[in-house]
C-alpha positions as CSV (number, residue, x, y, z in Angstrom):
1,M,0.0,0.0,0.0
2,K,2.8,2.3,0.9
3,N,4.6,1.6,-2.4
4,L,1.3,2.3,-4.3
5,L,0.9,5.6,-2.6
6,K,4.6,6.5,-3.3
7,I,4.2,5.6,-7.0
8,S,1.0,7.6,-7.2
9,F,2.7,10.6,-5.7
10,V,5.6,10.3,-8.1
11,L,3.2,10.1,-11.0
12,L,1.2,13.1,-9.8
13,F,4.4,15.1,-9.4
14,C,5.6,14.2,-12.9
15,V,2.3,15.1,-14.4
16,S,2.3,18.4,-12.6
17,T,5.8,19.1,-13.7
18,V,4.9,18.3,-17.3
19,I,1.9,20.6,-17.1
20,C,4.0,23.4,-15.6
21,V,6.7,23.0,-18.2
22,A,4.0,23.0,-20.9
23,Q,2.4,26.1,-19.5
24,N,5.7,27.8,-19.2
25,S,6.6,26.9,-22.7
26,E,3.4,28.5,-24.0
27,K,4.4,31.9,-22.4
28,I,5.8,34.6,-24.6
29,K,9.4,35.0,-23.5
30,V,10.8,38.6,-23.4
31,A,14.5,39.0,-22.9
32,C,15.6,42.5,-21.6
33,I,19.2,43.1,-22.6
34,G,21.0,46.1,-21.2
35,N,23.3,47.6,-18.7
36,S,22.8,48.9,-15.1
37,V,19.7,50.8,-16.0
38,T,18.0,47.5,-17.1
39,F,19.6,45.7,-14.2
40,G,18.1,48.2,-11.8
41,Y,21.2,49.6,-10.2
42,G,20.5,51.8,-7.2
43,I,16.8,50.8,-7.0
44,E,15.6,49.6,-3.6
45,N,14.4,46.0,-3.8
46,R,15.8,45.8,-7.3
47,E,14.5,42.3,-8.1
48,V,10.9,43.6,-7.7
49,N,11.3,47.2,-8.9
50,C,13.6,47.1,-11.9
51,Y,11.9,47.8,-15.2
52,P,11.8,44.2,-16.4
53,S,10.1,43.1,-13.2
54,Q,7.6,45.9,-13.5
55,L,7.1,45.0,-17.1
56,Q,6.3,41.5,-16.1
57,K,3.5,42.7,-13.8
58,M,2.0,44.8,-16.6
59,L,2.2,42.1,-19.2
60,G,0.7,39.4,-16.9
61,E,0.9,35.6,-16.8
62,E,1.0,35.2,-20.6
63,Y,4.5,36.5,-20.7
64,Q,7.8,35.5,-19.1
65,V,10.2,38.5,-18.8
66,G,13.8,37.8,-18.1
67,N,16.4,40.4,-17.0
68,F,19.6,39.7,-18.7
69,A,21.4,42.9,-17.9
70,L,25.1,43.5,-17.0
71,S,26.0,46.7,-15.1
72,G,28.7,48.6,-16.8
73,A,28.2,46.8,-20.1
74,T,29.3,48.3,-23.4
75,L,27.8,47.6,-26.8
76,L,31.2,48.0,-28.3
77,T,33.1,44.7,-28.5
78,K,36.4,46.4,-27.9
79,G,34.9,48.5,-25.1
80,H,36.0,48.1,-21.5
81,R,33.2,45.6,-20.6
82,P,31.6,44.3,-23.7
83,Y,28.2,42.7,-23.2
84,I,28.6,40.1,-25.9
85,R,31.7,38.6,-24.1
86,N,30.0,38.0,-20.8
87,Q,28.1,35.0,-19.4
88,V,24.8,36.9,-19.1
89,F,24.8,37.1,-22.9
90,Q,25.0,33.3,-23.2
91,E,22.2,33.0,-20.7
92,A,20.0,35.4,-22.8
93,L,20.6,33.2,-25.9
94,Q,19.7,30.0,-23.9
95,F,16.5,31.6,-22.8
96,E,15.3,31.3,-26.4
97,P,13.1,34.5,-26.3
98,Q,10.4,35.4,-28.7
99,I,10.9,39.1,-28.0
100,V,14.3,40.9,-27.3
101,I,14.5,44.4,-25.9
102,I,18.0,45.9,-26.2
103,H,19.0,49.0,-24.3
104,L,22.8,49.6,-24.6
105,G,25.1,52.5,-25.4
106,L,25.3,54.5,-22.2
107,N,28.6,53.1,-21.1
108,D,30.0,53.5,-24.6
109,T,30.1,57.3,-23.8
110,D,33.1,56.5,-21.6
111,P,36.3,58.0,-23.1
112,R,37.8,54.6,-23.1
113,N,35.2,53.5,-25.6
114,W,33.5,55.9,-28.0
115,A,36.6,58.1,-28.5
116,N,38.6,55.0,-29.7
117,Y,36.1,52.6,-31.3
118,R,33.1,54.6,-32.5
119,Q,33.6,53.3,-36.0
120,D,32.7,49.8,-34.8
121,F,29.4,50.7,-33.1
122,V,27.0,50.1,-36.0
123,G,28.7,46.8,-36.9
124,D,28.9,45.5,-33.3
125,Y,25.2,46.4,-32.7
126,S,24.2,44.7,-35.9
127,A,26.1,41.6,-34.9
128,L,24.3,41.5,-31.5
129,I,20.9,41.8,-33.2
130,D,21.8,39.0,-35.6
131,S,23.0,36.7,-32.7
132,F,19.4,36.8,-31.4
133,R,17.7,36.6,-34.8
134,N,19.7,33.4,-35.5
135,L,18.0,31.6,-32.6
136,S,15.5,28.9,-33.3
137,S,12.9,31.0,-31.6
138,K,13.3,33.6,-34.3
139,P,12.6,36.5,-31.9
140,E,11.4,40.0,-32.8
141,V,14.2,42.4,-31.8
142,W,13.4,45.9,-30.5
143,I,16.2,48.4,-29.8
144,C,15.9,51.4,-27.5
145,K,17.0,55.0,-27.7
146,M,19.1,55.5,-24.6
147,T,17.8,56.9,-21.3
148,P,19.1,60.4,-20.5
149,I,22.4,61.3,-19.0
150,F,21.8,64.6,-17.1
151,H,24.1,67.5,-16.6
152,G,25.2,66.5,-13.1
153,H,27.2,63.5,-14.6
154,P,30.9,64.1,-13.9
155,R,31.9,63.7,-17.6
156,F,28.9,65.6,-19.0
157,K,30.7,68.6,-20.5
158,S,34.0,66.8,-21.2
159,G,32.5,64.4,-23.8
160,T,29.6,62.4,-22.5
161,R,27.0,65.0,-23.6
162,D,28.3,65.1,-27.2
163,W,29.1,61.4,-27.5
164,F,25.7,60.5,-26.1
165,W,23.8,62.3,-28.9
166,Q,26.2,60.8,-31.5
167,I,25.4,57.3,-30.2
168,Q,21.7,58.2,-30.1
169,G,21.8,59.0,-33.7
170,K,23.6,55.8,-34.6
171,I,20.9,53.8,-32.8
172,E,18.4,55.3,-35.2
173,V,20.6,54.4,-38.1
174,I,20.8,50.8,-36.9
175,A,17.1,50.5,-36.3
176,L,16.5,51.6,-39.9
177,G,19.3,49.4,-41.4
178,K,18.4,46.3,-39.4
179,N,14.7,46.8,-39.8
180,T,14.1,46.7,-36.0
181,E,11.4,48.6,-34.1
182,L,12.7,51.5,-32.0
183,I,11.5,52.1,-28.5
184,D,12.1,55.7,-27.2
185,F,13.5,55.4,-23.6
186,H,14.8,59.0,-23.8
187,T,11.8,61.3,-24.2
188,P,9.7,60.0,-21.3
189,L,12.6,60.6,-18.8
190,Y,14.3,63.7,-20.4
191,S,12.0,66.0,-18.5
192,R,12.3,64.0,-15.2
193,P,15.7,64.6,-13.6
194,D,13.9,64.2,-10.3
195,L,13.7,60.4,-11.1
196,M,17.5,60.0,-11.7
197,P,19.2,60.4,-8.3
198,D,22.7,60.0,-9.8
199,N,21.9,61.6,-13.1
200,L,22.2,58.2,-14.9
201,H,20.0,55.6,-13.2
202,P,16.2,55.8,-12.9
203,N,14.7,55.1,-9.5
204,T,11.6,52.9,-9.0
205,E,9.2,55.4,-10.5
206,G,11.5,56.0,-13.4
207,A,11.9,52.3,-14.0
208,G,8.1,52.1,-14.0
209,I,8.0,54.7,-16.8
210,L,10.4,52.5,-18.9
211,A,8.3,49.5,-18.2
212,K,5.1,51.3,-19.3
213,T,6.9,52.5,-22.5
214,V,7.8,49.0,-23.4
215,Y,4.3,47.7,-22.5
216,Q,2.7,50.3,-24.7
217,R,4.9,49.4,-27.7
218,L,4.5,45.7,-27.3
219,T,0.7,45.7,-26.7
220,G,-0.4,48.9,-28.5
221,D,-2.4,49.8,-25.4
222,F,-1.9,53.6,-25.0
223,G,-5.0,54.1,-22.8
224,G,-7.6,54.8,-25.5
225,L,-8.7,58.0,-27.2
226,Q,-7.2,61.2,-25.6
227,I,-6.7,64.8,-26.7
228,P,-4.5,67.6,-25.3
229,D,-6.0,69.8,-22.6
230,V,-5.8,72.8,-24.9
231,F,-8.5,71.2,-27.0
232,N,-11.7,72.2,-25.2
233,H,-15.1,73.8,-25.5
234,K,-14.9,77.5,-26.5
235,M,-11.4,77.2,-27.9
236,I,-9.9,79.3,-30.7
237,L,-8.3,77.7,-33.7
238,Q,-5.8,79.7,-35.8
239,R,-7.2,81.0,-39.1
240,G,-5.4,81.0,-42.4
241,V,-3.3,77.9,-41.8
242,K,-4.1,74.2,-41.8
243,I,-6.0,73.2,-38.7
244,P,-4.5,70.3,-36.9
245,V,-6.4,68.0,-34.6
246,Y,-4.4,65.4,-32.8
247,G,-4.0,63.2,-29.8
248,T,-3.3,59.6,-28.8
249,A,-5.2,56.3,-28.9
250,N,-4.5,52.6,-29.0
251,K,-2.4,51.4,-31.9
252,G,-4.3,50.9,-35.1
253,D,-7.5,52.6,-33.9
254,K,-9.4,54.5,-36.6
255,I,-10.1,58.1,-35.5
256,T,-12.7,60.1,-37.2
257,V,-12.8,63.9,-36.8
258,E,-15.6,66.2,-37.9
259,L,-15.4,70.0,-38.1
260,D,-18.0,72.3,-39.7
261,G,-19.5,69.4,-41.8
262,A,-16.1,68.1,-43.0
263,S,-14.9,64.7,-41.9
264,L,-11.3,63.3,-41.8
265,S,-10.0,60.1,-40.5
266,A,-6.6,58.8,-39.4
267,E,-5.2,55.6,-38.0
268,T,-3.2,55.7,-34.8
269,N,0.4,54.8,-35.5
270,K,2.6,52.4,-33.6
271,F,3.5,55.2,-31.1
272,G,-0.1,55.7,-30.2
273,K,-0.3,59.0,-32.0
274,W,-2.9,60.3,-34.6
275,K,-3.4,63.6,-36.4
276,V,-5.6,65.1,-39.1
277,E,-5.3,68.4,-40.7
278,F,-8.3,70.4,-42.0
279,P,-7.9,73.0,-44.8
280,A,-7.3,76.5,-43.6
281,K,-10.5,78.5,-42.7
282,K,-11.4,82.1,-42.5
283,A,-12.4,83.7,-39.2
284,G,-15.8,82.6,-38.1
285,G,-17.9,80.1,-36.1
286,P,-19.1,78.9,-33.8
287,Y,-18.4,75.3,-34.8
288,S,-18.4,72.0,-33.2
289,L,-15.6,69.4,-33.2
290,K,-16.4,65.7,-32.9
291,I,-13.7,63.1,-32.4
292,E,-14.5,59.4,-32.4
293,S,-12.8,56.1,-31.9
294,K,-14.5,52.7,-31.9
295,D,-15.3,53.0,-28.2
296,K,-15.2,56.7,-27.3
297,S,-16.7,60.0,-28.6
298,I,-15.6,63.5,-27.7
299,V,-17.7,66.5,-28.8
300,L,-16.4,70.0,-28.3
301,S,-18.7,73.0,-28.9
302,D,-18.7,76.7,-29.5
303,I,-15.3,76.8,-31.3
304,L,-14.2,79.9,-33.1
305,I,-11.7,80.4,-35.9
306,G,-9.6,83.5,-35.3
307,D,-6.1,84.5,-34.2
308,L,-4.4,82.8,-31.3
309,Y,-1.6,84.3,-29.2
310,L,0.6,83.0,-26.4
311,C,1.1,85.5,-23.5
312,S,3.9,84.5,-21.2
313,G,6.6,85.6,-18.8
314,Q,6.6,86.4,-15.1
315,S,4.6,88.3,-12.5
316,N,4.0,91.5,-14.5
317,M,2.4,89.3,-17.2
318,S,0.5,87.4,-14.5
319,F,-0.8,90.6,-13.0
320,A,-4.6,90.3,-13.0
321,L,-7.0,92.8,-14.4
322,K,-8.8,93.1,-11.1
323,T,-5.6,94.6,-9.4
324,T,-4.9,97.2,-12.0
325,A,-5.3,101.0,-11.7
326,R,-8.3,101.0,-13.9
327,A,-10.0,97.8,-12.7
328,K,-13.3,99.4,-11.6
329,E,-13.6,101.1,-15.0
330,E,-12.5,98.2,-17.2
331,I,-13.9,95.1,-15.7
332,P,-17.6,95.9,-16.2
333,K,-16.9,96.5,-20.0
334,A,-15.0,93.2,-20.4
335,N,-17.9,91.4,-22.2
336,Y,-16.5,90.0,-25.4
337,P,-17.9,86.6,-26.5
338,A,-15.5,86.4,-29.4
339,I,-12.5,86.8,-27.2
340,R,-11.5,83.5,-25.6
341,L,-9.2,83.0,-22.6
342,F,-7.1,80.0,-21.7
343,N,-5.7,80.7,-18.3
344,M,-3.0,78.1,-17.4
345,E,-3.3,78.3,-13.7
346,T,-0.4,77.0,-11.5
347,V,-0.7,74.3,-8.9
348,A,1.3,76.5,-6.5
349,W,2.1,80.2,-6.5
350,G,5.7,81.4,-6.0
351,G,5.0,83.2,-2.8
352,K,6.9,82.7,0.4
353,S,5.2,79.5,1.5
354,K,6.2,75.9,2.1
355,W,4.5,73.8,-0.6
356,T,2.4,70.8,0.4
357,E,3.3,67.3,-0.4
358,E,0.7,67.2,-3.1
359,Q,1.9,70.5,-4.7
360,L,5.5,69.2,-4.7
361,Q,4.5,65.9,-6.3
362,K,2.4,67.5,-9.0
363,T,5.4,69.8,-9.7
364,N,7.6,66.8,-10.2
365,D,5.0,65.0,-12.3
366,L,4.9,68.0,-14.7
367,E,1.3,68.8,-13.7
368,F,2.1,72.4,-12.8
369,F,-0.3,74.0,-15.2
370,S,-4.0,73.4,-15.8
371,G,-6.7,75.4,-17.6
372,K,-9.8,75.5,-19.7
373,W,-11.1,77.8,-22.4
374,V,-13.7,80.4,-21.3
375,A,-15.4,83.3,-23.1
376,C,-14.3,86.8,-22.0
377,T,-16.7,88.1,-19.4
378,P,-16.3,90.6,-16.5
379,V,-15.9,87.6,-14.2
380,T,-13.3,85.7,-16.3
381,A,-11.4,88.7,-17.4
382,S,-11.0,90.0,-13.9
383,E,-8.8,87.0,-13.0
384,F,-6.9,87.0,-16.3
385,S,-3.6,88.7,-17.2
386,A,-4.3,92.4,-17.6
387,I,-1.7,92.9,-20.3
388,A,-3.0,90.0,-22.3
389,Y,-6.6,91.1,-21.9
390,H,-5.9,94.7,-23.1
391,F,-3.8,93.4,-25.9
392,G,-6.5,91.0,-27.1
393,R,-9.3,93.5,-26.7
394,K,-7.5,96.2,-28.7
395,L,-6.9,93.7,-31.5
396,Y,-10.6,92.6,-31.5
397,E,-11.9,96.1,-31.5
398,E,-9.7,97.1,-34.4
399,T,-10.1,94.0,-36.5
400,G,-13.3,92.2,-35.6
401,V,-11.4,88.9,-35.7
402,P,-12.0,86.4,-32.8
403,I,-9.0,86.4,-30.5
404,G,-7.7,83.6,-28.4
405,L,-5.3,84.3,-25.6
406,I,-3.3,81.5,-23.9
407,H,-1.7,82.8,-20.7
408,N,0.9,80.7,-18.9
409,S,3.2,83.1,-17.0
410,K,4.8,82.3,-13.7
411,G,5.7,85.0,-11.1
412,G,9.4,85.2,-10.4
413,S,10.4,82.8,-13.2
414,P,13.8,83.4,-14.8
415,T,14.4,83.2,-18.6
416,E,16.3,80.0,-18.4
417,S,13.3,78.1,-17.0
418,W,11.4,78.8,-20.3
419,I,14.2,77.4,-22.6
420,D,14.2,73.7,-23.6
421,R,16.8,71.5,-22.0
422,K,18.7,70.5,-25.1
423,T,19.2,74.1,-26.1
424,L,20.7,74.8,-22.6
425,E,22.9,71.8,-22.7
426,F,24.5,72.5,-26.0
427,N,24.9,76.3,-25.7
428,P,28.4,76.9,-24.4
429,Q,27.3,80.1,-22.8
430,L,24.3,78.6,-21.1
431,V,25.1,75.1,-20.1
432,D,26.6,76.2,-16.8
433,V,23.2,77.5,-15.6
434,L,22.2,73.9,-15.2
435,M,25.0,73.0,-12.9
436,N,24.6,73.0,-9.1
437,W,21.6,75.3,-9.4
438,E,21.1,75.9,-5.7
439,K,24.6,77.6,-5.5
440,N,24.9,78.8,-9.1
441,D,25.9,82.5,-9.5
442,F,24.1,82.7,-12.9
443,V,20.8,82.3,-11.0
444,Q,19.4,85.3,-9.2
445,A,19.5,85.0,-5.4
446,F,15.8,85.6,-5.1
447,C,15.0,82.6,-7.3
448,K,17.3,80.2,-5.4
449,E,16.0,81.4,-2.0
450,R,12.4,81.2,-3.0
451,A,12.7,77.8,-4.5
452,A,14.5,76.5,-1.4
453,F,11.7,77.9,0.8
454,N,8.9,76.4,-1.3
455,N,10.6,73.0,-1.4
456,Q,11.3,72.6,2.3
457,N,8.8,69.8,2.7
458,S,10.3,67.7,0.0
459,E,12.4,64.6,0.8
460,N,13.6,64.4,-2.8
461,P,17.1,66.0,-3.1
462,K,16.2,66.6,-6.8
463,Q,12.8,68.1,-6.2
464,R,11.7,70.2,-9.2
465,H,10.7,73.8,-9.0
466,P,9.3,76.2,-11.7
467,F,12.4,78.3,-11.4
468,H,14.7,75.5,-12.4
469,P,16.2,75.7,-15.9
470,A,13.9,74.1,-18.6
471,Y,11.1,73.4,-16.2
472,L,8.5,75.9,-17.5
473,F,9.3,74.9,-21.1
474,E,8.6,71.3,-20.2
475,T,5.4,72.1,-18.4
476,G,4.1,75.2,-20.1
477,I,5.4,75.1,-23.7
478,E,5.8,71.4,-24.5
479,P,2.0,70.7,-24.0
480,L,1.2,73.4,-26.6
481,K,3.3,71.9,-29.3
482,G,1.3,71.3,-32.5
483,M,-1.1,74.1,-31.8
484,P,-0.5,76.9,-34.4
485,I,-0.4,80.4,-33.0
486,K,-0.3,83.9,-34.5
487,G,2.4,85.2,-32.2
488,V,4.0,85.6,-28.8
489,V,3.7,88.3,-26.2
490,W,6.4,88.2,-23.6
491,Y,7.0,90.2,-20.4
492,Q,9.9,89.0,-18.3
493,G,13.4,90.0,-17.2
494,E,13.0,91.0,-13.6
495,S,14.6,87.8,-12.4
496,N,17.5,88.2,-14.8
497,A,18.3,91.9,-14.4
498,H,21.2,91.0,-12.1
499,N,23.3,89.7,-15.0
500,V,22.8,91.7,-18.2
501,E,25.4,89.9,-20.2
502,F,24.0,86.5,-19.3
503,H,20.5,87.6,-20.3
504,E,22.0,88.7,-23.6
505,Q,22.7,85.0,-24.2
506,L,19.5,83.7,-22.7
507,F,17.0,85.8,-24.5
508,P,18.0,85.0,-28.1
509,A,18.1,81.3,-27.0
510,L,14.6,81.6,-25.7
511,V,13.3,83.0,-28.9
512,E,15.0,80.3,-30.9
513,S,13.7,77.6,-28.5
514,W,10.1,78.7,-29.0
515,R,10.6,79.2,-32.8
516,N,11.7,75.5,-32.9
517,V,8.1,74.8,-31.7
518,W,6.1,77.3,-33.8
519,G,8.3,78.1,-36.7
520,E,11.1,80.5,-37.4
521,N,8.8,83.3,-38.4
522,V,6.5,83.4,-35.4
523,P,6.4,87.0,-34.3
524,F,7.9,87.7,-30.8
525,Y,6.8,90.9,-29.1
526,F,8.1,91.7,-25.7
527,V,7.8,94.4,-23.0
528,Q,10.9,96.2,-21.8
529,L,11.3,96.4,-18.1
530,S,9.6,99.3,-16.4
531,S,11.0,101.7,-13.9
532,V,11.8,100.8,-10.3
533,N,14.7,101.7,-8.0
534,R,16.8,98.6,-8.7
535,P,20.4,99.5,-9.7
536,S,20.9,97.5,-12.8
537,W,17.6,98.3,-14.5
538,G,18.7,101.2,-16.7
539,H,21.5,99.0,-18.2
540,F,19.1,96.1,-18.5
541,R,16.5,98.1,-20.4
542,D,19.1,99.4,-22.9
543,S,20.3,95.8,-23.4
544,Q,16.7,94.8,-24.2
545,R,16.4,97.6,-26.7
546,R,19.5,96.3,-28.5
547,L,18.3,92.7,-28.4
548,A,15.1,93.7,-30.1
549,K,17.2,95.0,-33.0
550,Q,19.3,91.9,-33.3
551,I,16.5,89.3,-33.4
552,P,14.4,89.1,-36.6
553,N,10.7,89.7,-36.3
554,C,11.1,90.8,-32.7
555,E,9.7,94.1,-31.4
556,M,9.8,95.8,-28.0
557,V,7.3,97.9,-26.1
558,V,8.6,100.7,-23.8
559,S,6.9,100.7,-20.3
560,S,9.4,102.8,-18.3
561,D,7.0,105.8,-18.2
562,V,4.3,103.8,-16.3
563,G,6.7,102.4,-13.6
564,H,6.8,103.0,-9.9
565,P,9.9,103.9,-7.7
566,T,9.4,101.1,-5.2
567,N,6.7,98.7,-6.7
568,V,8.1,96.2,-9.2
569,H,4.5,95.6,-10.2
570,P,3.2,98.9,-11.6
571,T,-0.6,98.9,-11.9
572,K,-0.9,100.8,-15.2
573,K,-1.3,97.8,-17.5
574,K,-3.8,99.0,-20.1
575,E,-1.2,101.3,-21.7
576,V,1.3,98.4,-21.9
577,G,-1.2,95.9,-23.4
578,E,-2.4,98.3,-26.0
579,R,1.1,99.3,-27.0
580,V,1.8,95.6,-27.8
581,A,-1.4,95.5,-29.8
582,L,-0.3,98.5,-31.8
583,I,2.8,96.5,-33.0
584,A,0.6,93.6,-34.0
585,L,-1.9,95.8,-35.8
586,N,0.9,97.3,-37.9
587,K,3.0,94.2,-38.4
588,L,0.3,91.5,-38.7
589,Y,-2.9,93.3,-39.8
590,D,-1.3,96.0,-42.1
591,K,-2.8,98.9,-40.1
592,D,-1.2,102.2,-41.1
593,I,-0.7,103.5,-37.5
594,Q,2.1,104.8,-35.3
595,W,3.1,101.7,-33.5
596,Q,6.2,102.6,-31.5
597,G,7.9,105.6,-29.8
598,P,10.8,107.7,-31.0
599,E,13.9,105.7,-31.9
600,V,17.4,107.1,-32.3
601,K,18.3,107.3,-36.0
602,N,21.4,109.4,-36.2
603,I,23.8,111.0,-33.8
604,K,26.2,113.9,-34.6
605,F,28.7,115.5,-32.3
606,I,29.0,119.2,-33.4
607,Q,31.4,121.3,-31.3
608,N,29.9,121.4,-27.8
609,K,26.6,119.9,-28.8
610,V,25.1,116.5,-29.6
611,V,22.4,116.5,-32.3
612,I,20.1,113.4,-32.1
613,E,17.8,112.6,-35.0
614,Y,14.8,110.4,-34.3
615,T,12.7,108.2,-36.5
616,F,9.1,107.0,-35.8
617,A,8.4,110.7,-35.0
618,E,7.5,113.7,-37.1
619,T,7.4,115.9,-34.1
620,L,9.0,115.3,-30.7
621,K,7.4,116.5,-27.5
622,T,7.1,115.7,-23.8
623,C,4.3,113.7,-22.3
624,D,3.6,116.3,-19.6
625,D,4.4,119.5,-21.5
626,N,7.3,120.1,-19.2
627,P,10.9,120.5,-20.5
628,L,12.8,117.4,-21.5
629,R,14.3,115.4,-18.7
630,S,16.8,112.6,-18.2
631,F,19.2,113.5,-21.0
632,E,22.9,113.3,-19.9
633,V,26.1,114.1,-21.8
634,A,29.7,113.1,-21.2
635,G,33.2,113.5,-22.7
636,E,35.8,110.9,-23.3
637,D,36.1,110.5,-19.5
638,E,32.5,109.1,-19.5
639,I,31.6,111.3,-16.5
640,Y,27.9,112.2,-17.3
641,K,26.4,115.6,-16.6
642,T,22.8,116.6,-16.8
643,A,22.2,118.1,-20.2
644,E,20.3,121.2,-21.5
645,T,18.0,120.3,-24.3
646,K,16.2,121.8,-27.3
647,I,13.6,120.1,-29.6
648,I,13.7,121.0,-33.3
649,G,11.1,118.9,-35.2
650,N,12.3,115.3,-35.0
651,K,15.7,116.3,-33.6
652,I,17.0,117.2,-30.2
653,E,20.1,119.2,-29.4
654,I,21.7,118.5,-26.0
655,W,24.7,120.1,-24.3
656,S,26.2,120.9,-20.9
657,D,28.5,123.8,-19.9
658,E,30.5,121.2,-17.9
659,V,31.3,119.1,-21.0
660,S,33.2,121.1,-23.6
661,N,33.8,118.2,-26.1
662,P,30.9,115.7,-25.8
663,K,31.5,112.1,-27.0
664,H,28.6,110.3,-25.3
665,F,25.0,110.8,-24.3
666,R,22.4,108.7,-22.6
667,Y,18.7,109.0,-21.9
668,G,16.4,107.6,-19.3
669,W,19.3,105.8,-17.6
670,S,18.2,105.9,-14.0
671,A,16.7,102.7,-12.7
672,Y,13.6,104.7,-11.9
673,T,13.4,107.3,-14.6
674,D,11.2,110.4,-15.1
675,A,12.1,110.6,-18.8
676,N,9.4,112.2,-20.7
677,L,10.2,112.1,-24.5
678,V,7.3,111.0,-26.7
679,N,6.2,111.3,-30.3
680,E,3.0,112.8,-31.7
681,A,1.1,109.6,-30.8
682,G,2.2,109.9,-27.2
683,L,4.4,106.8,-27.4
684,P,7.5,107.0,-25.2
685,A,11.2,106.7,-26.2
686,S,13.4,103.9,-24.8
687,T,16.3,104.1,-22.5
688,F,19.4,104.7,-24.6
689,S,23.1,105.0,-24.3
690,T,25.9,105.5,-26.9
691,E,28.2,103.5,-24.7
692,F,27.1,100.2,-26.1
693,E,26.4,101.2,-29.7
694,E,28.7,99.8,-32.4
């Protein structure tokens, strides 16, 4: 009896083993090939939290995911630790996978590798791919664009940054040449340095993003039909150009879009993206927009076709209509159904407060802005940017064209926070602003101190903040990509006025960064800093004037005449917004109007006088009917003396009895200036100095 029971047990065990083996053999085997990122270096409880393990949970029991990574591995066979010459490679081959995911190349940026053997990379990678394709399991091979290496890496500037992008390009070449699918590991993490504690290895959350990226590509499950937040009821679509409608859905889904009786369809690509483009339309509406997939329908109503502008910057752009000098007069009149407002509100303001855990997490998750389209009413306008509102209202009143205003400014934000990361990394004058941000002299002290105060409750040493370089581009500009706009209105500089020379590098980079999004011809109109008693502001304003002349299709509005000696947020915003509108009306709507103040055209030094000829003025005058103020003259010693003045048509003569042989002059140079020169339209002249003219 005992022997019979023993035999039965053995038979039962053998049958169970056979069943388990059979079940296991039916699973789809996925081999994850890689280096320390795939291995899960630095991740707590690595065996459970590395990306292959998280991928296993997502894929479920029908799959068997194996982690065949080697920390420090190079793709290059002659590299310092070639993957293909290690035991783990043999184990991966013996696994007989049906799917292979390869993520290699990061360690090839080491100067021992790429600098010496770069010419072998394509061949070595191709050989690795072939070694798997030659298996009897005939696996499908996927290769990955590398995860980011951030600026804190010790070799970043000495070669890693440059070699990284060279390798990234070769990986794309290999994918094309070997006909493999390409998985983008770079983009999902490039805006998440908070998930890379050592600037190279993702933490558990970062590994989860990699796992999700692979899962989506393998399964085609991208979460169903979704559209960007900027697509909403009451939105404005740009007239006169093709009208794109886009979003994401599951791979292969057919998406149908209807607009004003016209219907277009598209199939979602392998990256989960879809897009249709309707022919350009004239201003008009309202229209409805219907977007459908096989299992979801989205209907947006009350959509207008008109002109769409992005209004951005820092607190003077944020300054709400309700707090302006003319709020009581202007708000009741702000009833314009054809003006639409998209106010991208922030999850936390930049005031002196400790942000909550939820605010800190949303900041890290790039969920800093949120908004929806609304029609312009006294209620909605009162909370909206005053400058943006007055700009839009002036345009609408003069043209009758529906106007859309996207507002996404952030109080206190420095210029560098609005520039994309790659532009900062590769600009030799700007890359250092990324380094050791909390102690970086390029960064204004206010920004560092305020960010440190806001982030006190965070336990993440790499906690993000809107003042960090590239952050506001990643959260405020990136989500708007693909949406055509008419132009940009910009008011910022207060948080960069401490370093004029650095801003002279930053501002052109900002314009270029945004034109990479919306096209090289997108108009860029900005407001010169106003007047306040901060020592560098005269110099900074003059620098802004010169920058406007250097950058194509870029114009500047003077606001120094509406400043305040102690308040960095002057309340006279209507004048500023309408001055920006004058530029747009002349440049974009062909209105024959005076659109800017007097501008220096010619300077002559005649004996003891300076004769200054102005353009954009037939007749010069003062805004208050008092004598001209704020002109100064100096000799070769550059010791400036207050000048006597005389207006003669569109010219001004200046002189001083204390300067016998003048060589320089300047105007409106005081940080808080009472300069009063205007043209016949009442538009003010800019701060000016001959010291920096070529």
